[in-house]
MARZATI-745956 format. One record per atom (N, C-alpha, C, O): chain; x, y, z; atom name; residue in one letter. Coordinates in steps of 0.2 Angstrom, whole numbers, always signed. Example, Ala and Ser with C-alpha at 12.3 -4.5 7.8 and 13.67 -1.06 7.14 Angstrom:
<pts>
   cadena       u       v       w   atomo   residuo
        A     +66     -28     +39       N         a
        A     +62     -22     +39      CA         a
        A     +66     -16     +39       C         a
        A     +71     -17     +42       O         a
        A     +64     -11     +35       N         s
        A     +68      -5     +36      CA         s
        A     +64      +0     +39       C         s
        A     +67      +6     +40       O         s
</pts>
This chain:
<pts>
   cadena       u       v       w   atomo   residuo
        A     +36    -291     +78       N         m
        A     +33    -295     +72      CA         m
        A     +30    -301     +75       C         m
        A     +33    -304     +79       O         m
        A     +24    -302     +72       N         k
        A     +21    -308     +74      CA         k
        A     +18    -312     +68       C         k
        A     +17    -309     +63       O         k
        A     +17    -318     +68       N         y
        A     +14    -322     +63      CA         y
        A     +10    -327     +66       C         y
        A     +11    -331     +71       O         y
        A      +3    -327     +64       N         s
        A      -2    -331     +67      CA         s
        A      -3    -338     +63       C         s
        A      -2    -338     +57       O         s
        A      -4    -343     +67       N         f
        A      -6    -350     +64      CA         f
        A     -12    -352     +67       C         f
        A     -14    -351     +72       O         f
        A     -16    -356     +62       N         k
        A     -22    -360     +64      CA         k
        A     -21    -366     +61       C         k
        A     -21    -367     +55       O         k
        A     -21    -372     +65       N         l
        A     -20    -378     +63      CA         l
        A     -26    -383     +66       C         l
        A     -29    -381     +71       O         l
        A     -27    -388     +63       N         k
        A     -31    -393     +65      CA         k
        A     -27    -398     +70       C         k
        A     -21    -399     +69       O         k
        A     -30    -400     +75       N         k
        A     -26    -404     +80      CA         k
        A     -23    -410     +77       C         k
        A     -18    -412     +78       O         k
        A     -27    -413     +72       N         s
        A     -24    -419     +68      CA         s
        A     -18    -417     +64       C         s
        A     -14    -422     +63       O         s
        A     -17    -411     +62       N         q
        A     -11    -409     +58      CA         q
        A      -5    -409     +63       C         q
        A      +0    -412     +61       O         q
        A      -6    -407     +69       N         l
        A      +0    -407     +73      CA         l
        A      +1    -414     +76       C         l
        A      +7    -416     +76       O         l
        A      -4    -418     +77       N         k
        A      -3    -425     +78      CA         k
        A      +1    -429     +73       C         k
        A      +5    -433     +74       O         k
        A      -1    -427     +67       N         s
        A      +3    -430     +61      CA         s
        A     +10    -428     +61       C         s
        A     +14    -432     +59       O         s
        A     +12    -422     +62       N         v
        A     +19    -420     +62      CA         v
        A     +22    -423     +68       C         v
        A     +28    -426     +67       O         v
        A     +19    -424     +74       N         f
        A     +23    -428     +79      CA         f
        A     +24    -435     +77       C         f
        A     +29    -438     +79       O         f
        A     +19    -438     +74       N         s
        A     +20    -445     +73      CA         s
        A     +24    -447     +67       C         s
        A     +29    -451     +67       O         s
        A     +23    -443     +61       N         n
        A     +26    -444     +55      CA         n
        A     +33    -441     +54       C         n
        A     +38    -444     +51       O         n
        A     +34    -435     +57       N         k
        A     +41    -432     +56      CA         k
        A     +45    -432     +62       C         k
        A     +51    -431     +61       O         k
        A     +42    -433     +68       N         m
        A     +46    -432     +74      CA         m
        A     +47    -439     +77       C         m
        A     +51    -440     +82       O         m
        A     +43    -444     +75       N         g
        A     +44    -451     +78      CA         g
        A     +40    -452     +85       C         g
        A     +42    -457     +88       O         g
        A     +36    -447     +87       N         f
        A     +32    -448     +93      CA         f
        A     +26    -452     +92       C         f
        A     +23    -451     +87       O         f
        A     +24    -457     +96       N         k
        A     +19    -461     +95      CA         k
        A     +12    -458     +97       C         k
        A      +7    -460     +95       O         k
        A     +13    -453    +102       N         n
        A      +7    -450    +105      CA         n
        A      +8    -443    +107       C         n
        A     +13    -440    +108       O         n
        A      +2    -439    +106       N         l
        A      +2    -432    +107      CA         l
        A      -5    -431    +110       C         l
        A     -10    -432    +107       O         l
        A      -6    -428    +116       N         t
        A     -12    -426    +119      CA         t
        A     -13    -419    +119       C         t
        A      -8    -416    +122       O         t
        A     -18    -416    +117       N         i
        A     -19    -409    +117      CA         i
        A     -26    -408    +120       C         i
        A     -31    -410    +117       O         i
        A     -27    -405    +126       N         e
        A     -33    -404    +129      CA         e
        A     -34    -397    +131       C         e
        A     -40    -395    +133       O         e
        A     -29    -393    +131       N         n
        A     -30    -386    +133      CA         n
        A     -24    -382    +130       C         n
        A     -20    -385    +127       O         n
        A     -24    -375    +132       N         k
        A     -19    -371    +129      CA         k
        A     -12    -373    +131       C         k
        A      -7    -371    +128       O         k
        A     -11    -375    +137       N         n
        A      -4    -377    +140      CA         n
        A      -1    -383    +136       C         n
        A      +5    -383    +134       O         n
        A      -6    -388    +134       N         d
        A      -3    -393    +129      CA         d
        A      -1    -390    +122       C         d
        A      +4    -393    +120       O         d
        A      -5    -386    +120       N         v
        A      -3    -382    +114      CA         v
        A      +4    -379    +114       C         v
        A      +8    -380    +110       O         v
        A      +5    -375    +120       N         q
        A     +11    -372    +121      CA         q
        A     +17    -377    +121       C         q
        A     +22    -376    +118       O         q
        A     +16    -383    +125       N         n
        A     +21    -388    +125      CA         n
        A     +23    -391    +119       C         n
        A     +29    -392    +117       O         n
        A     +18    -392    +115       N         a
        A     +19    -395    +108      CA         a
        A     +22    -391    +103       C         a
        A     +27    -393    +100       O         a
        A     +21    -384    +103       N         i
        A     +24    -380     +99      CA         i
        A     +31    -379    +101       C         i
        A     +36    -378     +97       O         i
        A     +32    -378    +107       N         n
        A     +39    -378    +110      CA         n
        A     +43    -384    +108       C         n
        A     +49    -383    +106       O         n
        A     +40    -390    +108       N         t
        A     +44    -396    +106      CA         t
        A     +46    -396     +99       C         t
        A     +51    -398     +97       O         t
        A     +41    -394     +95       N         v
        A     +42    -393     +88      CA         v
        A     +48    -388     +86       C         v
        A     +53    -390     +82       O         v
        A     +48    -382     +90       N         l
        A     +53    -377     +89      CA         l
        A     +60    -380     +91       C         l
        A     +65    -379     +87       O         l
        A     +60    -384     +96       N         m
        A     +67    -387     +98      CA         m
        A     +69    -392     +93       C         m
        A     +75    -393     +92       O         m
        A     +64    -396     +91       N         f
        A     +66    -401     +86      CA         f
        A     +69    -399     +80       C         f
        A     +74    -402     +77       O         f
        A     +66    -393     +77       N         i
        A     +69    -390     +71      CA         i
        A     +74    -385     +72       C         i
        A     +76    -381     +68       O         i
        A     +76    -384     +79       N         e
        A     +81    -380     +81      CA         e
        A     +80    -372     +79       C         e
        A     +84    -368     +77       O         e
        A     +74    -370     +81       N         l
        A     +72    -363     +80      CA         l
        A     +70    -360     +87       C         l
        A     +67    -354     +87       O         l
        A     +71    -364     +93       N         e
        A     +69    -361     +99      CA         e
        A     +73    -355    +101       C         e
        A     +70    -351    +105       O         e
        A     +79    -354     +98       N         d
        A     +82    -347    +100      CA         d
        A     +80    -342     +95       C         d
        A     +83    -336     +96       O         d
        A     +76    -343     +90       N         k
        A     +74    -338     +85      CA         k
        A     +67    -336     +86       C         k
        A     +65    -330     +86       O         k
        A     +62    -341     +87       N         l
        A     +55    -339     +88      CA         l
        A     +52    -340     +94       C         l
        A     +54    -345     +98       O         l
        A     +48    -336     +97       N         v
        A     +44    -337    +103      CA         v
        A     +37    -338    +102       C         v
        A     +34    -333     +99       O         v
        A     +34    -343    +104       N         p
        A     +27    -344    +103      CA         p
        A     +23    -341    +109       C         p
        A     +25    -341    +114       O         p
        A     +17    -338    +107       N         i
        A     +13    -334    +111      CA         i
        A      +6    -335    +109       C         i
        A      +4    -337    +104       O         i
        A      +1    -333    +114       N         n
        A      -6    -332    +113      CA         n
        A      -9    -339    +110       C         n
        A     -11    -340    +104       O         n
        A      -8    -344    +114       N         f
        A     -11    -351    +112      CA         f
        A     -18    -352    +114       C         f
        A     -21    -349    +118       O         f
        A     -21    -356    +110       N         s
        A     -28    -358    +111      CA         s
        A     -30    -364    +108       C         s
        A     -27    -366    +103       O         s
        A     -35    -368    +111       N         y
        A     -37    -374    +108      CA         y
        A     -44    -374    +109       C         y
        A     -47    -373    +114       O         y
        A     -48    -375    +103       N         n
        A     -55    -375    +102      CA         n
        A     -57    -382    +102       C         n
        A     -56    -386     +97       O         n
        A     -60    -384    +108       N         f
        A     -62    -391    +108      CA         f
        A     -68    -393    +103       C         f
        A     -68    -399    +101       O         f
        A     -72    -389    +102       N         l
        A     -78    -390     +97      CA         l
        A     -76    -392     +90       C         l
        A     -78    -396     +87       O         l
        A     -71    -388     +87       N         n
        A     -69    -389     +80      CA         n
        A     -61    -392     +80       C         n
        A     -59    -392     +75       O         n
        A     -59    -394     +86       N         n
        A     -52    -397     +86      CA         n
        A     -47    -392     +83       C         n
        A     -42    -395     +79       O         n
        A     -47    -386     +84       N         s
        A     -42    -381     +80      CA         s
        A     -37    -378     +86       C         s
        A     -39    -377     +92       O         s
        A     -31    -377     +84       N         i
        A     -26    -374     +88      CA         i
        A     -24    -368     +85       C         i
        A     -23    -367     +78       O         i
        A     -23    -363     +89       N         t
        A     -21    -356     +86      CA         t
        A     -15    -354     +91       C         t
        A     -15    -355     +97       O         t
        A     -10    -351     +88       N         f
        A      -5    -348     +91      CA         f
        A      -1    -343     +87       C         f
        A      -2    -342     +81       O         f
        A      +3    -339     +90       N         e
        A      +7    -334     +86      CA         e
        A     +15    -335     +87       C         e
        A     +16    -338     +93       O         e
        A     +19    -334     +83       N         l
        A     +26    -334     +83      CA         l
        A     +29    -327     +83       C         l
        A     +27    -323     +78       O         l
        A     +33    -325     +87       N         t
        A     +37    -319     +87      CA         t
        A     +44    -320     +86       C         t
        A     +46    -326     +88       O         t
        A     +48    -315     +84       N         y
        A     +55    -316     +83      CA         y
        A     +59    -314     +89       C         y
        A     +57    -309     +92       O         y
        A     +64    -317     +91       N         q
        A     +68    -315     +97      CA         q
        A     +70    -308     +97       C         q
        A     +71    -304    +101       O         q
        A     +72    -306     +91       N         s
        A     +75    -299     +89      CA         s
        A     +71    -296     +84       C         s
        A     +70    -299     +79       O         s
        A     +69    -290     +85       N         n
        A     +65    -286     +80      CA         n
        A     +69    -283     +75       C         n
        A     +67    -279     +70       O         n
        A     +76    -284     +75       N         s
        A     +80    -280     +70      CA         s
        A     +81    -283     +63       C         s
        A     +82    -279     +59       O         s
        A     +80    -290     +62       N         d
        A     +81    -293     +56      CA         d
        A     +75    -296     +53       C         d
        A     +73    -302     +55       O         d
        A     +71    -293     +49       N         k
        A     +65    -296     +46      CA         k
        A     +66    -302     +42       C         k
        A     +62    -306     +42       O         k
        A     +72    -302     +38       N         k
        A     +73    -307     +34      CA         k
        A     +74    -314     +38       C         k
        A     +71    -319     +36       O         k
        A     +78    -313     +43       N         l
        A     +79    -319     +48      CA         l
        A     +72    -322     +51       C         l
        A     +71    -328     +51       O         l
        A     +68    -317     +52       N         f
        A     +61    -319     +55      CA         f
        A     +57    -323     +50       C         f
        A     +55    -328     +51       O         f
        A     +57    -320     +44       N         f
        A     +53    -323     +38      CA         f
        A     +56    -330     +36       C         f
        A     +52    -335     +34       O         f
        A     +63    -330     +36       N         d
        A     +66    -337     +35      CA         d
        A     +64    -342     +40       C         d
        A     +63    -348     +39       O         d
        A     +64    -340     +46       N         s
        A     +63    -344     +52      CA         s
        A     +55    -347     +52       C         s
        A     +54    -352     +53       O         s
        A     +51    -342     +50       N         i
        A     +44    -344     +49      CA         i
        A     +43    -349     +43       C         i
        A     +39    -353     +44       O         i
        A     +46    -347     +38       N         r
        A     +46    -352     +32      CA         r
        A     +48    -359     +34       C         r
        A     +45    -364     +32       O         r
        A     +54    -359     +38       N         k
        A     +56    -366     +40      CA         k
        A     +51    -370     +44       C         k
        A     +50    -375     +44       O         k
        A     +48    -366     +49       N         f
        A     +43    -369     +53      CA         f
        A     +37    -371     +49       C         f
        A     +34    -376     +50       O         f
        A     +35    -367     +45       N         e
        A     +29    -368     +41      CA         e
        A     +30    -374     +37       C         e
        A     +25    -378     +36       O         e
        A     +35    -374     +33       N         n
        A     +37    -380     +29      CA         n
        A     +37    -387     +33       C         n
        A     +35    -392     +31       O         n
        A     +40    -386     +39       N         f
        A     +40    -392     +43      CA         f
        A     +33    -394     +45       C         f
        A     +31    -400     +45       O         f
        A     +29    -390     +47       N         i
        A     +22    -391     +50      CA         i
        A     +17    -393     +44       C         i
        A     +13    -398     +45       O         i
        A     +17    -389     +39       N         i
        A     +12    -390     +34      CA         i
        A     +15    -394     +28       C         i
        A     +11    -398     +25       O         i
        A     +21    -393     +26       N         g
        A     +24    -396     +20      CA         g
        A     +27    -402     +21       C         g
        A     +30    -405     +16       O         g
</pts>
């Protein structure tokens, strides 16, 4: 199971400053996107449930894309609960 996200760079920067207390976030390539998403997953304690994959950063429109997969394919409810928690933290 996979769930795709497309965010503006400013959305992720806002999450880091307003919700996580980091003053600075630099995103210049897909490795920076990977590090940022891994940091968010650790912060909200989902790193053992969700695995981020397929990162990209579009310099022209400042958009970030990535997918989250679940560690175990056996329980769809836990997958969607984890996605909801991540989405609420990032967007809500």
